[in-house]
mmCIF file of the C-alpha atoms, coordinates in Angstrom:
data_MODEL
# 
_entry.id   MODEL 
# 
loop_
_atom_site.group_PDB 
_atom_site.id 
_atom_site.type_symbol 
_atom_site.label_atom_id 
_atom_site.label_alt_id 
_atom_site.label_comp_id 
_atom_site.label_asym_id 
_atom_site.label_entity_id 
_atom_site.label_seq_id 
_atom_site.pdbx_PDB_ins_code 
_atom_site.Cartn_x 
_atom_site.Cartn_y 
_atom_site.Cartn_z 
_atom_site.occupancy 
_atom_site.B_iso_or_equiv 
_atom_site.pdbx_formal_charge 
_atom_site.auth_seq_id 
_atom_site.auth_comp_id 
_atom_site.auth_asym_id 
_atom_site.auth_atom_id 
_atom_site.pdbx_PDB_model_num 
ATOM 1   C CA . MET A 1 1   ? 0.000   0.000   0.000  1.00 0.00 ? 1   MET A CA 1 
ATOM 2   C CA . LYS A 1 2   ? 1.428   3.322   -1.084 1.00 0.00 ? 2   LYS A CA 1 
ATOM 3   C CA . ARG A 1 3   ? -0.826  5.677   0.895  1.00 0.00 ? 3   ARG A CA 1 
ATOM 4   C CA . ILE A 1 4   ? -3.019  4.804   3.859  1.00 0.00 ? 4   ILE A CA 1 
ATOM 5   C CA . GLY A 1 5   ? -5.996  6.773   5.121  1.00 0.00 ? 5   GLY A CA 1 
ATOM 6   C CA . ILE A 1 6   ? -6.426  6.787   8.900  1.00 0.00 ? 6   ILE A CA 1 
ATOM 7   C CA . ILE A 1 7   ? -9.825  7.849   10.211 1.00 0.00 ? 7   ILE A CA 1 
ATOM 8   C CA . GLY A 1 8   ? -10.980 8.617   13.736 1.00 0.00 ? 8   GLY A CA 1 
ATOM 9   C CA . ALA A 1 9   ? -14.440 9.885   14.517 1.00 0.00 ? 9   ALA A CA 1 
ATOM 10  C CA . MET A 1 10  ? -13.286 12.354  17.175 1.00 0.00 ? 10  MET A CA 1 
ATOM 11  C CA . ASP A 1 11  ? -10.154 14.484  17.463 1.00 0.00 ? 11  ASP A CA 1 
ATOM 12  C CA . ILE A 1 12  ? -9.100  12.621  20.612 1.00 0.00 ? 12  ILE A CA 1 
ATOM 13  C CA . GLU A 1 13  ? -8.918  9.404   18.583 1.00 0.00 ? 13  GLU A CA 1 
ATOM 14  C CA . ILE A 1 14  ? -6.250  10.789  16.235 1.00 0.00 ? 14  ILE A CA 1 
ATOM 15  C CA . GLU A 1 15  ? -4.473  13.076  18.712 1.00 0.00 ? 15  GLU A CA 1 
ATOM 16  C CA . LEU A 1 16  ? -1.562  10.714  19.287 1.00 0.00 ? 16  LEU A CA 1 
ATOM 17  C CA . LEU A 1 17  ? -1.077  10.166  15.553 1.00 0.00 ? 17  LEU A CA 1 
ATOM 18  C CA . LEU A 1 18  ? -1.175  13.861  14.700 1.00 0.00 ? 18  LEU A CA 1 
ATOM 19  C CA . GLY A 1 19  ? 1.485   14.413  17.348 1.00 0.00 ? 19  GLY A CA 1 
ATOM 20  C CA . ARG A 1 20  ? 3.832   12.058  15.461 1.00 0.00 ? 20  ARG A CA 1 
ATOM 21  C CA . ILE A 1 21  ? 3.088   12.809  11.807 1.00 0.00 ? 21  ILE A CA 1 
ATOM 22  C CA . GLU A 1 22  ? 5.706   14.529  9.641  1.00 0.00 ? 22  GLU A CA 1 
ATOM 23  C CA . LEU A 1 23  ? 3.144   16.923  8.245  1.00 0.00 ? 23  LEU A CA 1 
ATOM 24  C CA . GLN A 1 24  ? 3.524   17.962  4.619  1.00 0.00 ? 24  GLN A CA 1 
ATOM 25  C CA . ARG A 1 25  ? 0.255   19.824  4.107  1.00 0.00 ? 25  ARG A CA 1 
ATOM 26  C CA . LYS A 1 26  ? -3.404  20.033  5.058  1.00 0.00 ? 26  LYS A CA 1 
ATOM 27  C CA . GLU A 1 27  ? -6.419  19.966  2.778  1.00 0.00 ? 27  GLU A CA 1 
ATOM 28  C CA . LYS A 1 28  ? -10.009 20.819  3.667  1.00 0.00 ? 28  LYS A CA 1 
ATOM 29  C CA . ILE A 1 29  ? -12.686 19.115  1.597  1.00 0.00 ? 29  ILE A CA 1 
ATOM 30  C CA . ALA A 1 30  ? -16.419 19.099  2.408  1.00 0.00 ? 30  ALA A CA 1 
ATOM 31  C CA . GLY A 1 31  ? -15.640 20.321  5.905  1.00 0.00 ? 31  GLY A CA 1 
ATOM 32  C CA . PHE A 1 32  ? -13.165 17.523  6.676  1.00 0.00 ? 32  PHE A CA 1 
ATOM 33  C CA . VAL A 1 33  ? -9.548  18.456  7.425  1.00 0.00 ? 33  VAL A CA 1 
ATOM 34  C CA . PHE A 1 34  ? -7.040  15.999  5.974  1.00 0.00 ? 34  PHE A CA 1 
ATOM 35  C CA . HIS A 1 35  ? -3.471  15.895  7.327  1.00 0.00 ? 35  HIS A CA 1 
ATOM 36  C CA . LEU A 1 36  ? -1.080  14.584  4.656  1.00 0.00 ? 36  LEU A CA 1 
ATOM 37  C CA . GLY A 1 37  ? 2.406   13.439  5.600  1.00 0.00 ? 37  GLY A CA 1 
ATOM 38  C CA . LYS A 1 38  ? 4.518   10.558  6.801  1.00 0.00 ? 38  LYS A CA 1 
ATOM 39  C CA . LEU A 1 39  ? 4.048   8.382   9.874  1.00 0.00 ? 39  LEU A CA 1 
ATOM 40  C CA . CYS A 1 40  ? 6.982   6.107   10.695 1.00 0.00 ? 40  CYS A CA 1 
ATOM 41  C CA . GLY A 1 41  ? 8.122   6.550   7.089  1.00 0.00 ? 41  GLY A CA 1 
ATOM 42  C CA . LYS A 1 42  ? 4.736   5.577   5.612  1.00 0.00 ? 42  LYS A CA 1 
ATOM 43  C CA . ASP A 1 43  ? 2.651   7.952   3.474  1.00 0.00 ? 43  ASP A CA 1 
ATOM 44  C CA . VAL A 1 44  ? -0.569  8.613   5.365  1.00 0.00 ? 44  VAL A CA 1 
ATOM 45  C CA . ILE A 1 45  ? -3.571  10.896  5.444  1.00 0.00 ? 45  ILE A CA 1 
ATOM 46  C CA . ILE A 1 46  ? -5.059  11.340  8.910  1.00 0.00 ? 46  ILE A CA 1 
ATOM 47  C CA . THR A 1 47  ? -8.494  12.824  9.531  1.00 0.00 ? 47  THR A CA 1 
ATOM 48  C CA . SER A 1 48  ? -11.420 12.930  11.941 1.00 0.00 ? 48  SER A CA 1 
ATOM 49  C CA . CYS A 1 49  ? -14.749 12.349  10.259 1.00 0.00 ? 49  CYS A CA 1 
ATOM 50  C CA . GLY A 1 50  ? -17.154 13.244  13.041 1.00 0.00 ? 50  GLY A CA 1 
ATOM 51  C CA . VAL A 1 51  ? -19.594 10.902  14.744 1.00 0.00 ? 51  VAL A CA 1 
ATOM 52  C CA . GLY A 1 52  ? -21.969 8.726   12.733 1.00 0.00 ? 52  GLY A CA 1 
ATOM 53  C CA . LYS A 1 53  ? -22.123 6.609   9.617  1.00 0.00 ? 53  LYS A CA 1 
ATOM 54  C CA . VAL A 1 54  ? -22.983 9.339   7.091  1.00 0.00 ? 54  VAL A CA 1 
ATOM 55  C CA . ASN A 1 55  ? -19.948 11.384  8.120  1.00 0.00 ? 55  ASN A CA 1 
ATOM 56  C CA . ALA A 1 56  ? -17.755 8.282   8.080  1.00 0.00 ? 56  ALA A CA 1 
ATOM 57  C CA . ALA A 1 57  ? -18.931 7.170   4.643  1.00 0.00 ? 57  ALA A CA 1 
ATOM 58  C CA . SER A 1 58  ? -18.497 10.634  3.119  1.00 0.00 ? 58  SER A CA 1 
ATOM 59  C CA . CYS A 1 59  ? -14.999 11.010  4.543  1.00 0.00 ? 59  CYS A CA 1 
ATOM 60  C CA . THR A 1 60  ? -13.962 7.548   3.352  1.00 0.00 ? 60  THR A CA 1 
ATOM 61  C CA . GLN A 1 61  ? -15.121 8.197   -0.199 1.00 0.00 ? 61  GLN A CA 1 
ATOM 62  C CA . ILE A 1 62  ? -13.169 11.472  -0.318 1.00 0.00 ? 62  ILE A CA 1 
ATOM 63  C CA . LEU A 1 63  ? -10.036 9.701   0.889  1.00 0.00 ? 63  LEU A CA 1 
ATOM 64  C CA . ILE A 1 64  ? -10.404 7.148   -1.906 1.00 0.00 ? 64  ILE A CA 1 
ATOM 65  C CA . SER A 1 65  ? -11.718 9.247   -4.805 1.00 0.00 ? 65  SER A CA 1 
ATOM 66  C CA . LYS A 1 66  ? -9.996  12.586  -4.285 1.00 0.00 ? 66  LYS A CA 1 
ATOM 67  C CA . LEU A 1 67  ? -6.893  11.793  -2.224 1.00 0.00 ? 67  LEU A CA 1 
ATOM 68  C CA . GLY A 1 68  ? -5.961  8.428   -3.682 1.00 0.00 ? 68  GLY A CA 1 
ATOM 69  C CA . VAL A 1 69  ? -5.501  6.221   -0.628 1.00 0.00 ? 69  VAL A CA 1 
ATOM 70  C CA . ASP A 1 70  ? -5.218  2.502   -1.303 1.00 0.00 ? 70  ASP A CA 1 
ATOM 71  C CA . GLY A 1 71  ? -5.864  1.311   2.243  1.00 0.00 ? 71  GLY A CA 1 
ATOM 72  C CA . ILE A 1 72  ? -8.084  2.467   5.126  1.00 0.00 ? 72  ILE A CA 1 
ATOM 73  C CA . ILE A 1 73  ? -7.636  2.107   8.891  1.00 0.00 ? 73  ILE A CA 1 
ATOM 74  C CA . ASN A 1 74  ? -10.343 3.228   11.298 1.00 0.00 ? 74  ASN A CA 1 
ATOM 75  C CA . THR A 1 75  ? -9.143  3.846   14.853 1.00 0.00 ? 75  THR A CA 1 
ATOM 76  C CA . GLY A 1 76  ? -11.049 4.755   17.992 1.00 0.00 ? 76  GLY A CA 1 
ATOM 77  C CA . ILE A 1 77  ? -13.106 3.637   20.967 1.00 0.00 ? 77  ILE A CA 1 
ATOM 78  C CA . ALA A 1 78  ? -16.107 1.328   21.261 1.00 0.00 ? 78  ALA A CA 1 
ATOM 79  C CA . GLY A 1 79  ? -18.530 -0.381  23.605 1.00 0.00 ? 79  GLY A CA 1 
ATOM 80  C CA . GLY A 1 80  ? -17.741 -3.970  24.500 1.00 0.00 ? 80  GLY A CA 1 
ATOM 81  C CA . LEU A 1 81  ? -20.343 -6.643  23.745 1.00 0.00 ? 81  LEU A CA 1 
ATOM 82  C CA . HIS A 1 82  ? -18.543 -9.998  23.921 1.00 0.00 ? 82  HIS A CA 1 
ATOM 83  C CA . GLU A 1 83  ? -18.251 -11.665 27.328 1.00 0.00 ? 83  GLU A CA 1 
ATOM 84  C CA . ASP A 1 84  ? -14.475 -11.975 26.946 1.00 0.00 ? 84  ASP A CA 1 
ATOM 85  C CA . VAL A 1 85  ? -13.956 -8.306  26.043 1.00 0.00 ? 85  VAL A CA 1 
ATOM 86  C CA . GLU A 1 86  ? -12.994 -5.999  28.916 1.00 0.00 ? 86  GLU A CA 1 
ATOM 87  C CA . VAL A 1 87  ? -12.580 -2.237  29.171 1.00 0.00 ? 87  VAL A CA 1 
ATOM 88  C CA . CYS A 1 88  ? -9.240  -1.152  27.641 1.00 0.00 ? 88  CYS A CA 1 
ATOM 89  C CA . ASP A 1 89  ? -9.014  -4.292  25.465 1.00 0.00 ? 89  ASP A CA 1 
ATOM 90  C CA . VAL A 1 90  ? -8.436  -3.907  21.727 1.00 0.00 ? 90  VAL A CA 1 
ATOM 91  C CA . VAL A 1 91  ? -10.723 -5.385  19.066 1.00 0.00 ? 91  VAL A CA 1 
ATOM 92  C CA . ILE A 1 92  ? -9.594  -5.853  15.459 1.00 0.00 ? 92  ILE A CA 1 
ATOM 93  C CA . SER A 1 93  ? -12.315 -6.306  12.851 1.00 0.00 ? 93  SER A CA 1 
ATOM 94  C CA . ARG A 1 94  ? -12.595 -9.720  11.275 1.00 0.00 ? 94  ARG A CA 1 
ATOM 95  C CA . ASP A 1 95  ? -15.632 -8.180  9.607  1.00 0.00 ? 95  ASP A CA 1 
ATOM 96  C CA . VAL A 1 96  ? -18.082 -5.305  10.092 1.00 0.00 ? 96  VAL A CA 1 
ATOM 97  C CA . THR A 1 97  ? -21.774 -4.684  9.538  1.00 0.00 ? 97  THR A CA 1 
ATOM 98  C CA . HIS A 1 98  ? -24.615 -2.288  10.356 1.00 0.00 ? 98  HIS A CA 1 
ATOM 99  C CA . HIS A 1 99  ? -26.720 -3.346  13.346 1.00 0.00 ? 99  HIS A CA 1 
ATOM 100 C CA . ASP A 1 100 ? -29.449 -0.854  12.420 1.00 0.00 ? 100 ASP A CA 1 
ATOM 101 C CA . VAL A 1 101 ? -29.978 -2.102  8.846  1.00 0.00 ? 101 VAL A CA 1 
ATOM 102 C CA . ARG A 1 102 ? -32.158 -5.166  8.332  1.00 0.00 ? 102 ARG A CA 1 
ATOM 103 C CA . LYS A 1 103 ? -30.300 -8.250  7.135  1.00 0.00 ? 103 LYS A CA 1 
ATOM 104 C CA . LYS A 1 104 ? -32.829 -8.566  4.307  1.00 0.00 ? 104 LYS A CA 1 
ATOM 105 C CA . GLN A 1 105 ? -31.760 -5.143  3.015  1.00 0.00 ? 105 GLN A CA 1 
ATOM 106 C CA . MET A 1 106 ? -28.109 -6.145  3.191  1.00 0.00 ? 106 MET A CA 1 
ATOM 107 C CA . LYS A 1 107 ? -28.822 -9.257  1.146  1.00 0.00 ? 107 LYS A CA 1 
ATOM 108 C CA . ASN A 1 108 ? -30.706 -7.196  -1.438 1.00 0.00 ? 108 ASN A CA 1 
ATOM 109 C CA . TRP A 1 109 ? -27.769 -4.794  -1.811 1.00 0.00 ? 109 TRP A CA 1 
ATOM 110 C CA . PHE A 1 110 ? -25.070 -7.464  -1.756 1.00 0.00 ? 110 PHE A CA 1 
ATOM 111 C CA . PRO A 1 111 ? -26.410 -10.941 -2.596 1.00 0.00 ? 111 PRO A CA 1 
ATOM 112 C CA . HIS A 1 112 ? -25.352 -13.554 -0.043 1.00 0.00 ? 112 HIS A CA 1 
ATOM 113 C CA . GLN A 1 113 ? -23.352 -10.960 1.904  1.00 0.00 ? 113 GLN A CA 1 
ATOM 114 C CA . GLU A 1 114 ? -24.288 -9.440  5.248  1.00 0.00 ? 114 GLU A CA 1 
ATOM 115 C CA . TYR A 1 115 ? -20.794 -8.470  6.391  1.00 0.00 ? 115 TYR A CA 1 
ATOM 116 C CA . PHE A 1 116 ? -17.760 -6.668  4.994  1.00 0.00 ? 116 PHE A CA 1 
ATOM 117 C CA . GLU A 1 117 ? -14.523 -8.511  5.688  1.00 0.00 ? 117 GLU A CA 1 
ATOM 118 C CA . GLY A 1 118 ? -11.394 -6.797  6.923  1.00 0.00 ? 118 GLY A CA 1 
ATOM 119 C CA . ASP A 1 119 ? -8.236  -7.152  4.856  1.00 0.00 ? 119 ASP A CA 1 
ATOM 120 C CA . ARG A 1 120 ? -6.075  -10.095 5.917  1.00 0.00 ? 120 ARG A CA 1 
ATOM 121 C CA . LYS A 1 121 ? -2.774  -8.233  5.526  1.00 0.00 ? 121 LYS A CA 1 
ATOM 122 C CA . LEU A 1 122 ? -4.023  -5.304  7.606  1.00 0.00 ? 122 LEU A CA 1 
ATOM 123 C CA . ILE A 1 123 ? -5.474  -7.643  10.227 1.00 0.00 ? 123 ILE A CA 1 
ATOM 124 C CA . GLU A 1 124 ? -2.193  -9.512  10.569 1.00 0.00 ? 124 GLU A CA 1 
ATOM 125 C CA . ALA A 1 125 ? -0.282  -6.236  10.799 1.00 0.00 ? 125 ALA A CA 1 
ATOM 126 C CA . ALA A 1 126 ? -2.663  -5.003  13.513 1.00 0.00 ? 126 ALA A CA 1 
ATOM 127 C CA . GLU A 1 127 ? -2.278  -8.207  15.531 1.00 0.00 ? 127 GLU A CA 1 
ATOM 128 C CA . LYS A 1 128 ? 1.497   -8.022  15.300 1.00 0.00 ? 128 LYS A CA 1 
ATOM 129 C CA . ALA A 1 129 ? 1.423   -4.313  16.109 1.00 0.00 ? 129 ALA A CA 1 
ATOM 130 C CA . PHE A 1 130 ? -0.546  -4.978  19.281 1.00 0.00 ? 130 PHE A CA 1 
ATOM 131 C CA . GLU A 1 131 ? 1.984   -7.563  20.383 1.00 0.00 ? 131 GLU A CA 1 
ATOM 132 C CA . ASN A 1 132 ? 4.779   -5.018  19.897 1.00 0.00 ? 132 ASN A CA 1 
ATOM 133 C CA . SER A 1 133 ? 2.916   -2.095  21.475 1.00 0.00 ? 133 SER A CA 1 
ATOM 134 C CA . ASP A 1 134 ? 3.171   -0.681  24.971 1.00 0.00 ? 134 ASP A CA 1 
ATOM 135 C CA . VAL A 1 135 ? -0.559  -1.156  25.592 1.00 0.00 ? 135 VAL A CA 1 
ATOM 136 C CA . ILE A 1 136 ? -0.707  -2.607  29.113 1.00 0.00 ? 136 ILE A CA 1 
ATOM 137 C CA . ASN A 1 137 ? -3.371  -4.471  31.088 1.00 0.00 ? 137 ASN A CA 1 
ATOM 138 C CA . SER A 1 138 ? -5.340  -5.326  27.971 1.00 0.00 ? 138 SER A CA 1 
ATOM 139 C CA . SER A 1 139 ? -5.962  -8.184  25.568 1.00 0.00 ? 139 SER A CA 1 
ATOM 140 C CA . CYS A 1 140 ? -6.433  -8.216  21.807 1.00 0.00 ? 140 CYS A CA 1 
ATOM 141 C CA . HIS A 1 141 ? -9.436  -9.842  20.122 1.00 0.00 ? 141 HIS A CA 1 
ATOM 142 C CA . LEU A 1 142 ? -10.259 -10.565 16.482 1.00 0.00 ? 142 LEU A CA 1 
ATOM 143 C CA . GLY A 1 143 ? -13.986 -10.413 15.873 1.00 0.00 ? 143 GLY A CA 1 
ATOM 144 C CA . ARG A 1 144 ? -17.027 -8.718  14.432 1.00 0.00 ? 144 ARG A CA 1 
ATOM 145 C CA . ILE A 1 145 ? -17.566 -4.983  14.907 1.00 0.00 ? 145 ILE A CA 1 
ATOM 146 C CA . VAL A 1 146 ? -21.046 -3.538  14.389 1.00 0.00 ? 146 VAL A CA 1 
ATOM 147 C CA . SER A 1 147 ? -22.115 0.070   13.935 1.00 0.00 ? 147 SER A CA 1 
ATOM 148 C CA . GLY A 1 148 ? -25.319 2.067   14.174 1.00 0.00 ? 148 GLY A CA 1 
ATOM 149 C CA . GLU A 1 149 ? -26.593 5.614   14.483 1.00 0.00 ? 149 GLU A CA 1 
ATOM 150 C CA . CYS A 1 150 ? -26.846 5.566   18.260 1.00 0.00 ? 150 CYS A CA 1 
ATOM 151 C CA . PHE A 1 151 ? -24.649 5.400   21.346 1.00 0.00 ? 151 PHE A CA 1 
ATOM 152 C CA . VAL A 1 152 ? -25.522 2.061   22.953 1.00 0.00 ? 152 VAL A CA 1 
ATOM 153 C CA . ASP A 1 153 ? -26.114 2.547   26.668 1.00 0.00 ? 153 ASP A CA 1 
ATOM 154 C CA . ASP A 1 154 ? -29.084 0.268   27.195 1.00 0.00 ? 154 ASP A CA 1 
ATOM 155 C CA . THR A 1 155 ? -28.849 -3.369  28.269 1.00 0.00 ? 155 THR A CA 1 
ATOM 156 C CA . GLN A 1 156 ? -31.954 -4.391  26.326 1.00 0.00 ? 156 GLN A CA 1 
ATOM 157 C CA . LEU A 1 157 ? -30.617 -2.962  23.068 1.00 0.00 ? 157 LEU A CA 1 
ATOM 158 C CA . LYS A 1 158 ? -27.212 -4.451  23.837 1.00 0.00 ? 158 LYS A CA 1 
ATOM 159 C CA . GLU A 1 159 ? -28.711 -7.921  24.168 1.00 0.00 ? 159 GLU A CA 1 
ATOM 160 C CA . GLN A 1 160 ? -30.674 -7.513  20.925 1.00 0.00 ? 160 GLN A CA 1 
ATOM 161 C CA . ILE A 1 161 ? -27.488 -6.625  19.053 1.00 0.00 ? 161 ILE A CA 1 
ATOM 162 C CA . ILE A 1 162 ? -25.616 -9.550  20.589 1.00 0.00 ? 162 ILE A CA 1 
ATOM 163 C CA . GLU A 1 163 ? -28.423 -11.966 19.667 1.00 0.00 ? 163 GLU A CA 1 
ATOM 164 C CA . GLY A 1 164 ? -28.637 -10.676 16.113 1.00 0.00 ? 164 GLY A CA 1 
ATOM 165 C CA . TYR A 1 165 ? -24.963 -10.318 15.228 1.00 0.00 ? 165 TYR A CA 1 
ATOM 166 C CA . SER A 1 166 ? -22.661 -12.017 17.774 1.00 0.00 ? 166 SER A CA 1 
ATOM 167 C CA . PRO A 1 167 ? -20.271 -9.029  17.760 1.00 0.00 ? 167 PRO A CA 1 
ATOM 168 C CA . HIS A 1 168 ? -17.271 -8.205  19.905 1.00 0.00 ? 168 HIS A CA 1 
ATOM 169 C CA . CYS A 1 169 ? -18.008 -4.471  20.104 1.00 0.00 ? 169 CYS A CA 1 
ATOM 170 C CA . VAL A 1 170 ? -20.273 -1.685  18.902 1.00 0.00 ? 170 VAL A CA 1 
ATOM 171 C CA . GLU A 1 171 ? -19.621 1.863   17.684 1.00 0.00 ? 171 GLU A CA 1 
ATOM 172 C CA . MET A 1 172 ? -20.966 4.369   15.161 1.00 0.00 ? 172 MET A CA 1 
ATOM 173 C CA . GLU A 1 173 ? -18.648 4.511   12.124 1.00 0.00 ? 173 GLU A CA 1 
ATOM 174 C CA . GLY A 1 174 ? -16.733 1.316   11.311 1.00 0.00 ? 174 GLY A CA 1 
ATOM 175 C CA . SER A 1 175 ? -19.364 -0.450  9.229  1.00 0.00 ? 175 SER A CA 1 
ATOM 176 C CA . ALA A 1 176 ? -19.830 2.611   7.016  1.00 0.00 ? 176 ALA A CA 1 
ATOM 177 C CA . ILE A 1 177 ? -16.080 2.850   6.472  1.00 0.00 ? 177 ILE A CA 1 
ATOM 178 C CA . GLY A 1 178 ? -15.912 -0.854  5.669  1.00 0.00 ? 178 GLY A CA 1 
ATOM 179 C CA . HIS A 1 179 ? -18.964 -0.606  3.406  1.00 0.00 ? 179 HIS A CA 1 
ATOM 180 C CA . VAL A 1 180 ? -17.486 2.223   1.314  1.00 0.00 ? 180 VAL A CA 1 
ATOM 181 C CA . ALA A 1 181 ? -14.059 0.587   1.217  1.00 0.00 ? 181 ALA A CA 1 
ATOM 182 C CA . HIS A 1 182 ? -15.675 -2.644  0.017  1.00 0.00 ? 182 HIS A CA 1 
ATOM 183 C CA . ILE A 1 183 ? -17.613 -1.099  -2.869 1.00 0.00 ? 183 ILE A CA 1 
ATOM 184 C CA . ASN A 1 184 ? -14.415 0.667   -3.970 1.00 0.00 ? 184 ASN A CA 1 
ATOM 185 C CA . ASP A 1 185 ? -12.360 -2.523  -3.650 1.00 0.00 ? 185 ASP A CA 1 
ATOM 186 C CA . VAL A 1 186 ? -10.016 -0.871  -1.121 1.00 0.00 ? 186 VAL A CA 1 
ATOM 187 C CA . PRO A 1 187 ? -8.628  -2.941  1.791  1.00 0.00 ? 187 PRO A CA 1 
ATOM 188 C CA . PHE A 1 188 ? -9.620  -1.829  5.283  1.00 0.00 ? 188 PHE A CA 1 
ATOM 189 C CA . VAL A 1 189 ? -9.488  -2.724  8.944  1.00 0.00 ? 189 VAL A CA 1 
ATOM 190 C CA . VAL A 1 190 ? -11.219 -1.278  11.998 1.00 0.00 ? 190 VAL A CA 1 
ATOM 191 C CA . ILE A 1 191 ? -9.333  -1.122  15.299 1.00 0.00 ? 191 ILE A CA 1 
ATOM 192 C CA . ARG A 1 192 ? -11.157 -0.186  18.484 1.00 0.00 ? 192 ARG A CA 1 
ATOM 193 C CA . SER A 1 193 ? -10.277 -0.062  22.161 1.00 0.00 ? 193 SER A CA 1 
ATOM 194 C CA . ILE A 1 194 ? -13.080 -0.656  24.643 1.00 0.00 ? 194 ILE A CA 1 
ATOM 195 C CA . SER A 1 195 ? -14.173 2.365   26.665 1.00 0.00 ? 195 SER A CA 1 
ATOM 196 C CA . ASP A 1 196 ? -17.367 0.919   28.150 1.00 0.00 ? 196 ASP A CA 1 
ATOM 197 C CA . LYS A 1 197 ? -19.664 -2.108  28.271 1.00 0.00 ? 197 LYS A CA 1 
ATOM 198 C CA . ALA A 1 198 ? -22.542 -0.595  26.242 1.00 0.00 ? 198 ALA A CA 1 
ATOM 199 C CA . ASP A 1 199 ? -24.839 -0.635  29.268 1.00 0.00 ? 199 ASP A CA 1 
ATOM 200 C CA . GLU A 1 200 ? -26.446 1.935   31.544 1.00 0.00 ? 200 GLU A CA 1 
ATOM 201 C CA . GLU A 1 201 ? -23.008 2.911   32.890 1.00 0.00 ? 201 GLU A CA 1 
ATOM 202 C CA . ALA A 1 202 ? -21.593 3.504   29.400 1.00 0.00 ? 202 ALA A CA 1 
ATOM 203 C CA . SER A 1 203 ? -21.558 7.302   29.536 1.00 0.00 ? 203 SER A CA 1 
ATOM 204 C CA . VAL A 1 204 ? -19.711 7.378   32.864 1.00 0.00 ? 204 VAL A CA 1 
ATOM 205 C CA . SER A 1 205 ? -17.250 4.706   31.755 1.00 0.00 ? 205 SER A CA 1 
ATOM 206 C CA . THR A 1 206 ? -16.569 6.440   28.443 1.00 0.00 ? 206 THR A CA 1 
ATOM 207 C CA . LYS A 1 207 ? -15.705 9.708   30.186 1.00 0.00 ? 207 LYS A CA 1 
ATOM 208 C CA . GLU A 1 208 ? -13.312 7.867   32.489 1.00 0.00 ? 208 GLU A CA 1 
ATOM 209 C CA . PHE A 1 209 ? -11.577 5.727   29.855 1.00 0.00 ? 209 PHE A CA 1 
ATOM 210 C CA . GLU A 1 210 ? -11.978 7.741   26.648 1.00 0.00 ? 210 GLU A CA 1 
ATOM 211 C CA . LYS A 1 211 ? -8.459  9.149   26.510 1.00 0.00 ? 211 LYS A CA 1 
ATOM 212 C CA . ILE A 1 212 ? -6.564  5.980   27.453 1.00 0.00 ? 212 ILE A CA 1 
ATOM 213 C CA . THR A 1 213 ? -8.577  3.786   25.096 1.00 0.00 ? 213 THR A CA 1 
ATOM 214 C CA . ALA A 1 214 ? -8.252  6.249   22.224 1.00 0.00 ? 214 ALA A CA 1 
ATOM 215 C CA . GLN A 1 215 ? -4.492  6.149   22.758 1.00 0.00 ? 215 GLN A CA 1 
ATOM 216 C CA . ASN A 1 216 ? -4.499  2.337   22.978 1.00 0.00 ? 216 ASN A CA 1 
ATOM 217 C CA . SER A 1 217 ? -6.040  2.067   19.527 1.00 0.00 ? 217 SER A CA 1 
ATOM 218 C CA . ALA A 1 218 ? -3.826  4.790   18.068 1.00 0.00 ? 218 ALA A CA 1 
ATOM 219 C CA . ALA A 1 219 ? -0.712  3.091   19.479 1.00 0.00 ? 219 ALA A CA 1 
ATOM 220 C CA . VAL A 1 220 ? -1.582  -0.053  17.551 1.00 0.00 ? 220 VAL A CA 1 
ATOM 221 C CA . VAL A 1 221 ? -2.031  1.978   14.358 1.00 0.00 ? 221 VAL A CA 1 
ATOM 222 C CA . MET A 1 222 ? 1.307   3.672   14.946 1.00 0.00 ? 222 MET A CA 1 
ATOM 223 C CA . ASN A 1 223 ? 3.064   0.319   15.199 1.00 0.00 ? 223 ASN A CA 1 
ATOM 224 C CA . MET A 1 224 ? 1.296   -0.913  12.070 1.00 0.00 ? 224 MET A CA 1 
ATOM 225 C CA . MET A 1 225 ? 3.086   1.762   10.061 1.00 0.00 ? 225 MET A CA 1 
ATOM 226 C CA . LYS A 1 226 ? 6.391   0.140   11.005 1.00 0.00 ? 226 LYS A CA 1 
ATOM 227 C CA . ILE A 1 227 ? 5.148   -3.223  9.715  1.00 0.00 ? 227 ILE A CA 1 
ATOM 228 C CA . LEU A 1 228 ? 3.274   -2.405  6.505  1.00 0.00 ? 228 LEU A CA 1 
# 
C-alpha cells in the first residue's frame, strides 16, 4: 500500500497520531480536514470524520476518490459486547456490519453478503502491532464490529445486538467505512479499544476511559506503520 488513510471519529482518537506525523500539508474538503504526511516513514492521510455513519462514509469516499488512498484504517473507541472483552481491550475487525440495517436489506444490496470482511494483511499487521505495542493491562481480540446511528447505553438494546450479530463491540462509524471501502475494492481494517460495556453505565465509563482507550487504539495503528 502506497498511501493509507487513517480515520478517527473524534479528534481525541487521532491526537496521538497527529502528534507524530511529519506533516507535509493540510487539505479541507467538504468540511473535513485531511493531514497529509509521513508516519513512521509511511505515506498517510489522517483525519477525523465526526460521529456517525454518514460522516464516516463521506470522509472515506473522499479519501479514496480525491486523495488516492489505497488502504483504510479506522481507529477509535467502542462499547464492548462480547463476554471476553474488557474495558481497555483492543478489538480488530474480522468483519463489520450495520446493526441498524435489516439483514434482508443487506442481502438485497449485496447478494449472499451481510458483512464486509477486513483485509487479511491489515489484520495480521494489527495483531502483530498490538503484540509489539506498549498497551498494558489489555488483551487483543479478532472479531465482528457492528455500527449504528446511536450510542448504545441500554442493556436491552445491547442484548438484541448480541443476539442478532454475535459481535465483539459496537460503535458508530466502522461499518460505514468498511462498506465504502468494500464497494471501492479498497482494503480496510477497523481497530477499536473498549471504553465501556454498552450498558447503563456507558456514559460514565466512556468519560473515564476515553483518553486511554483512544491512545491504545492509536498506538496499535502507529506500530502498524512500522510493519506495513
